[in-house]
C-alpha positions, 0 to 999 in steps of 0.5 A, spaced: 216 492 627 208 492 626 207 495 633 213 501 634 215 503 627 216 508 623 209 506 619 205 506 625 208 512 628 205 516 622 199 513 622 198 514 630 200 521 629 195 523 624 190 519 628 191 522 635 194 529 633 190 531 626 184 526 628 185 523 621 185 515 620 189 514 614 186 508 610 193 505 608 198 501 613 204 499 610 206 491 610 209 490 617 205 485 621 208 478 622 215 480 619 221 482 624 226 486 620 227 489 613 231 483 611 224 479 612 220 483 608 225 483 602 226 476 602 218 476 601 219 481 596 214 486 600 216 493 600 214 497 607 212 504 603 210 502 596 207 508 593 201 504 591 199 505 598 198 512 597 196 512 589 190 507 591 187 513 595 189 518 590 183 522 592 186 523 599 193 524 597 198 528 593 204 524 591 210 529 589 218 529 589 221 534 593 227 538 591 228 543 596 225 544 603 221 549 600 217 544 597 214 541 604 209 543 608 208 541 615 205 534 616 207 531 609 209 524 609 216 523 606 218 516 604 226 514 604 229 509 600 234 504 603 241 507 601 243 500 598 237 497 595 234 504 592 227 501 595 222 505 599 223 502 607 223 508 611 217 514 613 217 520 616 213 526 617 215 533 616 214 538 622 217 544 619 223 548 619 227 542 616 225 538 622 222 531 621 219 526 626 221 519 625 222 512 628 228 508 626 228 500 627 230 498 634 229 506 637 225 511 640 221 516 636 225 523 635 225 529 632 231 531 628 234 536 623 233 534 616 239 535 611 240 537 604 244 530 603 237 526 605 234 529 598 238 523 595 234 518 599 227 521 598 223 516 594 217 520 594 212 525 599 205 524 600 201 530 602 194 529 605 188 533 602 187 537 608 194 540 607 194 542 599 
């Protein structure tokens, strides 16, 4: 965490592929796991990170795949705790780029069942 994780994957993707510096980074430095963050009551993907930069992001709650545009940031809840813990980038055609803990980054098909875990999505202003 704090180096090779879903948050840094998204920030690095925006920087290197889209030439965009996202001015916010989720809290990860100095913590080794979701459990460590939970003990400190820190949430990796607090929506306030994007709301504080509302001039750069549109926050929305997608209901279908048609609600997405390429490069939207999707924030998923923890299945049990219902708090935002995982981020992904919507690529297109129901595909997301993400990195699970202790894994490599990958592109996977998003399924309709994933929608029940979505906390919110953030669309960068160039994509409105």
